[in-house]
OpenMM code with the backbone's topology and positions (N, CA, C; nanometers):
from openmm import Vec3, app, unit

residues = "MET LYS VAL VAL ARG ALA VAL PRO THR GLU SER ILE SER GLU LYS LEU SER VAL GLN ARG LEU SER GLU ALA LEU GLY VAL HIS ASN LEU ARG ALA ASN VAL PHE THR ILE ALA GLU GLY SER MET SER LYS HIS MET HIS ARG GLU GLN GLU GLU ILE TYR LEU VAL LEU ASP GLY THR ALA MET ILE ASP VAL ASP GLU GLU GLN PHE LYS VAL GLY GLU ARG GLU ALA LEU GLY VAL PRO ALA HIS ALA TRP HIS ARG VAL ALA ASN VAL GLY THR GLY PRO LEU THR PHE PHE VAL ALA ALA ALA PRO ALA VAL ALA GLY ASP ALA GLU ILE ALA SER".split()
positions = [
    Vec3(2.2284, -3.1776, -1.5484),
    Vec3(2.2339, -3.0604, -1.6385),
    Vec3(2.3303, -3.1076, -1.7515),
    Vec3(2.3008, -3.0688, -1.8613),
    Vec3(2.4070, -3.1043, -1.9739),
    Vec3(2.3914, -2.9893, -2.0789),
    Vec3(2.4916, -2.9758, -2.1848),
    Vec3(2.4961, -2.9124, -2.2924),
    Vec3(2.4602, -2.9696, -2.4146),
    Vec3(2.3793, -2.9289, -2.4873),
    Vec3(2.3595, -2.9902, -2.6266),
    Vec3(2.3755, -2.9127, -2.7457),
    Vec3(2.4185, -2.9634, -2.8759),
    Vec3(2.4408, -2.8888, -2.9799),
    Vec3(2.2990, -2.8636, -3.0286),
    Vec3(2.2577, -2.7441, -3.0569),
    Vec3(2.1272, -2.6992, -3.1145),
    Vec3(2.1201, -2.6988, -3.2539),
    Vec3(2.1289, -2.8175, -3.3405),
    Vec3(2.1238, -2.8161, -3.4507),
    Vec3(2.0128, -2.9158, -3.5002),
    Vec3(1.9237, -2.8579, -3.5872),
    Vec3(1.8066, -2.9437, -3.6205),
    Vec3(1.8671, -3.0773, -3.7041),
    Vec3(1.8162, -3.1850, -3.6490),
    Vec3(1.8641, -3.3121, -3.7006),
    Vec3(1.7555, -3.4105, -3.7372),
    Vec3(1.6265, -3.3804, -3.6719),
    Vec3(1.5179, -3.4594, -3.6964),
    Vec3(1.4218, -3.3996, -3.8246),
    Vec3(1.4112, -3.4827, -3.9241),
    Vec3(1.3278, -3.4362, -4.0465),
    Vec3(1.1814, -3.4477, -4.0198),
    Vec3(1.1276, -3.3331, -4.0272),
    Vec3(0.9668, -3.3286, -4.0155),
    Vec3(0.9079, -3.3408, -4.1687),
    Vec3(0.9609, -3.2853, -4.2584),
    Vec3(0.9338, -3.2885, -4.3953),
    Vec3(1.0611, -3.2880, -4.4789),
    Vec3(1.0523, -3.2993, -4.6071),
    Vec3(1.1623, -3.2737, -4.6893),
    Vec3(1.2404, -3.1390, -4.6908),
    Vec3(1.1597, -3.0252, -4.6375),
    Vec3(1.2109, -2.9031, -4.6278),
    Vec3(1.2232, -2.8445, -4.4900),
    Vec3(1.1814, -2.8961, -4.3849),
    Vec3(1.1710, -2.8690, -4.2406),
    Vec3(1.2380, -2.9757, -4.1575),
    Vec3(1.3183, -2.9245, -4.0614),
    Vec3(1.3771, -3.0263, -3.9620),
    Vec3(1.3805, -2.9412, -3.8373),
    Vec3(1.4151, -3.0248, -3.7204),
    Vec3(1.3994, -2.9757, -3.5903),
    Vec3(1.5036, -3.0458, -3.4998),
    Vec3(1.5310, -2.9581, -3.3950),
    Vec3(1.6005, -3.0086, -3.2653),
    Vec3(1.4993, -2.9636, -3.1567),
    Vec3(1.4713, -3.0763, -3.0635),
    Vec3(1.3746, -3.0637, -2.9900),
    Vec3(1.4645, -3.0508, -2.8574),
    Vec3(1.4849, -2.9241, -2.8255),
    Vec3(1.5863, -2.8917, -2.7049),
    Vec3(1.5193, -2.9154, -2.5847),
    Vec3(1.3940, -2.9073, -2.5484),
    Vec3(1.3371, -2.9265, -2.4108),
    Vec3(1.3646, -3.0578, -2.3854),
    Vec3(1.3347, -3.1648, -2.4831),
    Vec3(1.3648, -3.3062, -2.4599),
    Vec3(1.4975, -3.3348, -2.4311),
    Vec3(1.5871, -3.2938, -2.5058),
    Vec3(1.7036, -3.3093, -2.5095),
    Vec3(1.7717, -3.2611, -2.3785),
    Vec3(1.7107, -3.1498, -2.3201),
    Vec3(1.7911, -3.0842, -2.1956),
    Vec3(1.6952, -3.1359, -2.0719),
    Vec3(1.6003, -3.2080, -2.0814),
    Vec3(1.5128, -3.2548, -1.9768),
    Vec3(1.4225, -3.1130, -1.9088),
    Vec3(1.3986, -3.0380, -1.9840),
    Vec3(1.3258, -2.9082, -1.9462),
    Vec3(1.1727, -2.9393, -1.9505),
    Vec3(1.0895, -2.9209, -1.8466),
    Vec3(0.9486, -2.9515, -1.8638),
    Vec3(0.8496, -2.8578, -1.8607),
    Vec3(0.8861, -2.7400, -1.8246),
    Vec3(0.7967, -2.6111, -1.8095),
    Vec3(0.7759, -2.5213, -1.9208),
    Vec3(0.8575, -2.5482, -2.0144),
    Vec3(0.8449, -2.4730, -2.1452),
    Vec3(0.9050, -2.5560, -2.2576),
    Vec3(0.8573, -2.5364, -2.3698),
    Vec3(0.8882, -2.5930, -2.4938),
    Vec3(0.9889, -2.5199, -2.5756),
    Vec3(1.1073, -2.5768, -2.6095),
    Vec3(1.2074, -2.4993, -2.6797),
    Vec3(1.2489, -2.5918, -2.8021),
    Vec3(1.2398, -2.5442, -2.9216),
    Vec3(1.3161, -2.6082, -3.0193),
    Vec3(1.3918, -2.5170, -3.1297),
    Vec3(1.4664, -2.5744, -3.2075),
    Vec3(1.5431, -2.5020, -3.3019),
    Vec3(1.4929, -2.5754, -3.4447),
    Vec3(1.4359, -2.4873, -3.5321),
    Vec3(1.4058, -2.5478, -3.6684),
    Vec3(1.4785, -2.4774, -3.7977),
    Vec3(1.4939, -2.5479, -3.8936),
    Vec3(1.5540, -2.4999, -4.0242),
    Vec3(1.4556, -2.5255, -4.1184),
    Vec3(1.4187, -2.4175, -4.2014),
    Vec3(1.3389, -2.4415, -4.3132),
    Vec3(1.4369, -2.4167, -4.4387),
    Vec3(1.4374, -2.5184, -4.5265),
    Vec3(1.5271, -2.4997, -4.6523),
    Vec3(1.4607, -2.3823, -4.7220),
    Vec3(1.3281, -2.3967, -4.7619),
    Vec3(1.2672, -2.3010, -4.8508),
    Vec3(1.1223, -2.3265, -4.7975),
    Vec3(1.0211, -2.2187, -4.8315),
    Vec3(0.8879, -2.2318, -4.8334),
    Vec3(0.8624, -2.1964, -4.6878),
    Vec3(0.7571, -2.2509, -4.6269),
    Vec3(0.6862, -2.2124, -4.4987),
    Vec3(0.6444, -2.3210, -4.4144),
    Vec3(0.6204, -2.3025, -4.2861),
    Vec3(0.5531, -2.3806, -4.2062),
    Vec3(0.3983, -2.3772, -4.2125),
    Vec3(0.3278, -2.4735, -4.1670),
    Vec3(0.1840, -2.4654, -4.1839),
    Vec3(0.1416, -2.3650, -4.0910),
    Vec3(0.0247, -2.2907, -4.1328),
    Vec3(-0.0507, -2.2014, -4.0409),
    Vec3(-0.1085, -2.2762, -3.9267),
    Vec3(-0.0769, -2.2209, -3.8006),
    Vec3(-0.1255, -2.2798, -3.6917),
    Vec3(-0.1369, -2.1756, -3.5753),
    Vec3(-0.2012, -2.2330, -3.4707),
    Vec3(-0.2314, -2.1518, -3.3610),
    Vec3(-0.2067, -2.2327, -3.2263),
    Vec3(-0.1802, -2.1623, -3.1116),
    Vec3(-0.1900, -2.2312, -2.9932),
    Vec3(-0.2736, -2.1854, -2.8979),
    Vec3(-0.3625, -2.2787, -2.8396),
    Vec3(-0.4701, -2.2447, -2.7439),
    Vec3(-0.4167, -2.1609, -2.6061),
    Vec3(-0.3003, -2.2145, -2.5574),
    Vec3(-0.2734, -2.1848, -2.4440),
    Vec3(-0.1199, -2.1249, -2.4385),
    Vec3(-0.0393, -2.1760, -2.5285),
    Vec3(0.1055, -2.1257, -2.5371),
    Vec3(0.1229, -1.9839, -2.5970),
    Vec3(0.2170, -1.9146, -2.5323),
    Vec3(0.2734, -1.7972, -2.5899),
    Vec3(0.4108, -1.8404, -2.6519),
    Vec3(0.4522, -1.7639, -2.7619),
    Vec3(0.5848, -1.8220, -2.8283),
    Vec3(0.6685, -1.6929, -2.8482),
    Vec3(0.8005, -1.7192, -2.8414),
    Vec3(0.9075, -1.6372, -2.8821),
    Vec3(0.9632, -1.7070, -3.0095),
    Vec3(0.9860, -1.6231, -3.1079),
    Vec3(1.0688, -1.6613, -3.2300),
    Vec3(1.1978, -1.5900, -3.2308),
    Vec3(1.3088, -1.6518, -3.2482),
    Vec3(1.4256, -1.5826, -3.2495),
    Vec3(1.5086, -1.6295, -3.3750),
    Vec3(1.5235, -1.5564, -3.4732),
    Vec3(1.5969, -1.6021, -3.5969),
    Vec3(1.7527, -1.5955, -3.5744),
    Vec3(1.8009, -1.7111, -3.5994),
    Vec3(1.9506, -1.7489, -3.5828),
    Vec3(2.0018, -1.7005, -3.7098),
    Vec3(1.9605, -1.7659, -3.8171),
    Vec3(2.0196, -1.7358, -3.9609),
    Vec3(1.9238, -1.7296, -4.0529),
    Vec3(1.9496, -1.6266, -4.1441),
    Vec3(1.8262, -1.6084, -4.2598),
    Vec3(1.7465, -1.5028, -4.2269),
    Vec3(1.6380, -1.5091, -4.3003),
    Vec3(1.5414, -1.3914, -4.2956),
    Vec3(1.4039, -1.4706, -4.3018),
    Vec3(1.3080, -1.4326, -4.2116),
    Vec3(1.1781, -1.4875, -4.1888),
    Vec3(1.0804, -1.3913, -4.2258),
    Vec3(0.9608, -1.4303, -4.2806),
    Vec3(0.8394, -1.3312, -4.2773),
    Vec3(0.7451, -1.4267, -4.2001),
    Vec3(0.7056, -1.3601, -4.0850),
    Vec3(0.6193, -1.4317, -3.9828),
    Vec3(0.4842, -1.3542, -4.0038),
    Vec3(0.3915, -1.4454, -4.0399),
    Vec3(0.2458, -1.3884, -4.0464),
    Vec3(0.1761, -1.4091, -3.9151),
    Vec3(0.1113, -1.3082, -3.8457),
    Vec3(0.0498, -1.3150, -3.7118),
    Vec3(-0.0827, -1.2695, -3.7377),
    Vec3(-0.1842, -1.3418, -3.7337),
    Vec3(-0.3304, -1.3123, -3.7728),
    Vec3(-0.3140, -1.2317, -3.9028),
    Vec3(-0.3399, -1.0946, -3.8987),
    Vec3(-0.3563, -1.0191, -4.0351),
    Vec3(-0.2289, -0.9463, -4.0480),
    Vec3(-0.1338, -0.9622, -3.9779),
    Vec3(-0.0197, -0.8719, -3.9853),
    Vec3(0.1018, -0.9478, -4.0234),
    Vec3(0.2056, -0.8889, -4.1074),
    Vec3(0.3450, -0.9719, -4.1436),
    Vec3(0.4495, -0.8884, -4.0893),
    Vec3(0.5578, -0.9657, -4.0455),
    Vec3(0.6702, -0.9121, -3.9773),
    Vec3(0.7833, -0.9865, -4.0367),
    Vec3(0.8820, -0.9044, -4.1023),
    Vec3(1.0030, -0.9437, -4.1432),
    Vec3(1.0954, -0.9284, -4.0304),
    Vec3(1.1545, -1.0560, -4.0103),
    Vec3(1.2500, -1.0877, -3.8699),
    Vec3(1.3709, -1.1349, -3.9473),
    Vec3(1.4820, -1.0487, -3.9167),
    Vec3(1.6225, -1.0931, -3.9575),
    Vec3(1.7000, -1.1618, -3.8627),
    Vec3(1.8323, -1.1839, -3.8850),
    Vec3(1.9182, -1.2627, -3.7989),
    Vec3(1.9269, -1.1829, -3.6656),
    Vec3(1.9163, -1.2393, -3.5590),
    Vec3(1.9177, -1.2129, -3.4033),
    Vec3(1.7975, -1.0975, -3.3777),
    Vec3(1.6919, -1.1205, -3.4524),
    Vec3(1.5663, -1.0462, -3.4148),
    Vec3(1.4695, -1.1418, -3.3647),
    Vec3(1.3840, -1.0890, -3.2806),
    Vec3(1.2931, -1.1788, -3.2189),
    Vec3(1.1348, -1.1157, -3.2198),
    Vec3(1.0436, -1.2126, -3.2268),
    Vec3(0.9151, -1.1659, -3.2204),
    Vec3(0.8332, -1.2589, -3.1275),
    Vec3(0.7463, -1.1881, -3.0547),
    Vec3(0.6593, -1.2790, -2.9527),
    Vec3(0.5183, -1.2798, -3.0198),
    Vec3(0.4716, -1.4105, -2.9905),
    Vec3(0.3313, -1.4410, -3.0698),
    Vec3(0.2434, -1.4812, -2.9399),
    Vec3(0.1280, -1.4083, -2.9303),
    Vec3(0.0398, -1.4521, -2.8133),
    Vec3(-0.0367, -1.5851, -2.8435),
    Vec3(-0.0822, -1.6457, -2.7347),
    Vec3(-0.1716, -1.7462, -2.7446),
    Vec3(-0.2999, -1.7018, -2.8418),
    Vec3(-0.3586, -1.7995, -2.9011),
    Vec3(-0.4718, -1.7632, -2.9974),
    Vec3(-0.4563, -1.6950, -3.1214),
    Vec3(-0.3219, -1.6710, -3.1445),
    Vec3(-0.2996, -1.6184, -3.2672),
    Vec3(-0.2447, -1.7010, -3.3728),
    Vec3(-0.3246, -1.6942, -3.5032),
    Vec3(-0.2890, -1.7773, -3.5980),
    Vec3(-0.1534, -1.7215, -3.6720),
    Vec3(-0.0666, -1.8171, -3.6730),
    Vec3(0.0621, -1.7590, -3.7468),
    Vec3(0.1354, -1.8681, -3.8295),
    Vec3(0.2405, -1.8182, -3.9181),
    Vec3(0.2893, -1.8873, -4.0017),
    Vec3(0.4411, -1.8463, -4.0195),
    Vec3(0.5226, -1.9253, -4.0231),
    Vec3(0.6742, -1.8638, -4.0517),
    Vec3(0.7271, -1.9067, -4.1902),
    Vec3(0.7853, -1.8160, -4.2688),
    Vec3(0.8122, -1.8411, -4.4123),
    Vec3(0.9657, -1.8132, -4.4187),
    Vec3(1.0356, -1.8798, -4.4989),
    Vec3(1.1831, -1.8430, -4.5347),
    Vec3(1.1645, -1.7570, -4.6537),
    Vec3(1.2175, -1.6233, -4.6386),
    Vec3(1.1993, -1.5363, -4.7524),
    Vec3(1.3562, -1.4757, -4.7794),
    Vec3(1.4485, -1.5406, -4.7267),
    Vec3(1.5894, -1.5091, -4.7481),
    Vec3(1.6462, -1.6159, -4.8535),
    Vec3(1.7908, -1.5879, -4.8832),
    Vec3(1.8553, -1.6806, -4.9632),
    Vec3(1.9212, -1.7816, -4.8688),
    Vec3(1.9055, -1.8987, -4.8855),
    Vec3(1.9590, -2.0142, -4.8164),
    Vec3(1.8553, -2.0386, -4.7098),
    Vec3(1.8983, -2.1308, -4.6213),
    Vec3(1.8162, -2.1774, -4.5124),
    Vec3(1.7808, -2.0833, -4.4114),
    Vec3(1.6814, -2.0842, -4.3368),
    Vec3(1.6335, -2.0314, -4.2330),
    Vec3(1.6432, -2.1186, -4.1116),
    Vec3(1.7202, -2.0698, -4.0015),
    Vec3(1.7167, -2.1381, -3.8928),
    Vec3(1.6665, -2.0526, -3.7693),
    Vec3(1.5768, -2.0910, -3.6910),
    Vec3(1.5348, -2.0077, -3.5677),
    Vec3(1.4998, -2.0928, -3.4578),
    Vec3(1.4938, -2.0104, -3.3362),
    Vec3(1.4639, -2.0886, -3.2105),
    Vec3(1.3320, -2.0430, -3.1784),
    Vec3(1.2429, -2.1282, -3.1071),
    Vec3(1.1211, -2.1038, -3.0595),
    Vec3(1.0947, -2.1670, -2.9113),
    Vec3(1.0644, -2.0801, -2.8280),
    Vec3(1.0406, -2.1042, -2.6897),
    Vec3(0.8856, -2.0743, -2.6737),
    Vec3(0.8337, -2.1744, -2.5884),
    Vec3(0.6683, -2.1574, -2.5738),
    Vec3(0.6485, -2.1974, -2.4375),
    Vec3(0.5584, -2.1287, -2.3750),
    Vec3(0.5065, -2.1740, -2.2399),
    Vec3(0.3649, -2.1311, -2.2279),
    Vec3(0.2763, -2.2198, -2.1610),
    Vec3(0.3383, -2.3223, -2.0783),
    Vec3(0.3535, -2.4332, -2.1606),
    Vec3(0.4295, -2.5420, -2.1190),
    Vec3(0.4476, -2.6640, -2.1851),
    Vec3(0.3231, -2.7536, -2.1895),
    Vec3(0.2261, -2.7390, -2.2896),
    Vec3(0.1188, -2.7948, -2.3029),
    Vec3(0.1196, -2.9005, -2.4234),
    Vec3(0.0998, -3.0299, -2.3797),
    Vec3(0.1023, -3.1228, -2.5159),
    Vec3(-0.0265, -3.1082, -2.5796),
    Vec3(-0.0248, -3.1145, -2.7156),
    Vec3(-0.1152, -3.0990, -2.7966),
    Vec3(-0.2065, -2.9740, -2.8203),
    Vec3(-0.1288, -2.8684, -2.7970),
    Vec3(-0.1862, -2.7343, -2.7862),
    Vec3(-0.2070, -2.6779, -2.9100),
    Vec3(-0.1249, -2.7111, -3.0253),
    Vec3(-0.1504, -2.6558, -3.1528),
    Vec3(-0.2658, -2.6990, -3.2417),
    Vec3(-0.3330, -2.5987, -3.3000),
    Vec3(-0.4322, -2.6214, -3.4004),
    Vec3(-0.3839, -2.5840, -3.5345),
    Vec3(-0.3776, -2.6724, -3.6320),
    Vec3(-0.3283, -2.6552, -3.7731),
    Vec3(-0.4504, -2.6155, -3.8571),
    Vec3(-0.4197, -2.5067, -3.9400),
    Vec3(-0.5297, -2.4604, -4.0308),
    Vec3(-0.5436, -2.5660, -4.1397),
    Vec3(-0.6652, -2.5980, -4.1912),
    Vec3(-0.6692, -2.6700, -4.3059),
    Vec3(-0.6569, -2.6088, -4.4500),
] * unit.nanometer
topology = app.Topology()
chain = topology.addChain("A")
for resn in residues:
    res = topology.addResidue(resn, chain)
    for name in ("N", "CA", "C"):
        topology.addAtom(name, app.Element.getBySymbol(name[0]), res)
């Protein structure tokens, strides 16, 4: 076992970075990541099998889940069921940093909207 610093360092795009906690910690039965969005939003997507918990660490998120919108502030969490189309947007000032835990840990489970 080990302790890792949960700071997104891997750049996914110009505005989105991630720290893949599951890999860093050797956890295999759930997926856990910390993301930072400078501005804008993630791609709309859904997971066929995984349920997710989004926990905002810093900033303010607007999380669209199917046809509903949820404003989620610091230290607030939202659960997203499998098969729900969702997108996270940074609606605050400054970066948005949030933790995501998902289970089961299924590779290739996400479907991205076109």
